[in-house]
N, C-alpha and C positions, 0 to 999 in steps of 0.2 A: 577886243572887236565882239559884236554887235549879233548876237547870229535874227536872223529876217525871217527863214526860213527853213526844215528842214526833210526830206527826207528816210518815215522813220523803217521802213519797210529796205532800209537797203541792209541795216549791219543780222539785219535777218537772216534776209536773204539768201548775200554776201558774206564769205567773213574776209576781210579789208584786212589789205596786206601790206600796203605803205599810204599816203597819202598827201597828194600835192594839192597846192591854195594857184587857184588864175585870175585872174580879172578880167573881166565878162565885157563886151566894145555891146551900149546898149544904149539907146536916146531918151534922154530926159525926159518923158509920162513914163517910158519902159520905168527907169533909174523911181521917178516917182511912187511907181504905181511898185514897184517891189517894195518901199519903203511904207507903205500903209498895209501891206501884208494881201497884198491879189497876184500872189505863185502860190506853184506845186509842181509841185521837185517828180512827186507820184508818175511814172513809169520813161521816168528822161534816161536819154540816156549820152552820153560823151563819143564822140568817132575824130580817130584823125587820120589824113589825107594829105597827103606832098608832109608840108609844112606846118599845117593849118589846123592846131583841134575845135571841134564844132562840139553847142553842146541843143542836143533835140531831141522833139515834141518836151521843153517846158514849155508849164503855158502860166501864162503874163500876163494877167488882166488889164481889158487895156484903160486907161487915168481917166476913170470920167469928168476932171474939168478940161480935158484937153481935144485935139480937135483933130481926130486919126481913121482918116478916107483910107480901108483897101487895107488895114489892122492885121498880120497873123497871127494870133499873140499863142504858139503853140510853134515859133518857126526860128528858122535854122539860130544860131545865135552862138558868133563868136568868140570864141574864150583866149584870152594872149597868156599861151607860157616863155621862159625865155626854151631855146637851142638844145643846149643840157637837157633840162628838163624832159623835150618829147624826146628827145635822145635816147633819155632816161625811159622814158614810153614806146618806146618801141620795142628795145635793148630787152621788155620782158616776152615771159610767158606765151604761149598762144595762144592755152585757153585759160588767161585769165582781163577781163570788162572792165573799163572805169564807170564807176556812179561816179554822179555829184551823188554828195554824200548831204551839202547845208548851203546855206545863202549868207552868205555874211556881209561887214557893213562896218569898212576899217574907221577910223576919226575920222580920217578928214576927207565922211560921206561917201568914199568910194566902193563901189560896190564888186565883191569878190569874189567866192564859190572858190570850195574845196571837192575831191576832186581823189576818190577812196580806189586806189588798183585791188585786186579780191575776184576770188576764185568763186565757183554761185556753193554752192550748200546743195548737199544731198538730205529728201530726207532724213533720215536716220542723224545725220549730222545735229536736224534743224532740230530734232529731237530729244538729243542732249543740252542741246542749248538753250530751249525754252525749262529741264530740268535746273542746270547750272544758274539758273535763271535764279526758279523760286528758291533753289538753294541760297544764294546767295538775300535774297530778299527775306527769307526764315530768319535767320542770323541776323540780319539787321533790328531785325522786329523785335525779338528775342533786347537785345538792352538798347 
């Protein structure tokens, strides 16, 4: 799968425990806009209400060659997950959050999204994460 967009702050802000891959319900113009790189996951999040999983605040810019009147770039988009996966997400701890990590393109041209289930890091945890990342970088550079 080819990565089309990533949420760079997600791995820094949250400690990701598990991930899921879900389908996205999009219009044709939105799909073309995502494939051309006109998408941002910053500040977006996933909610579960009843049996539906929704992606909120994901900015997908309008496709410049499509005539889209009354288009909302940050509108709610439905995600496609199995009932087992939704039940597994509902069975998690209450303090866990659902974060979109990256948008992927499958070999068939479909657009999917990778969702992470994680816990928000505290300031001390972020410092430890930075320190660990920098030591790994120094080790790689020394070889």
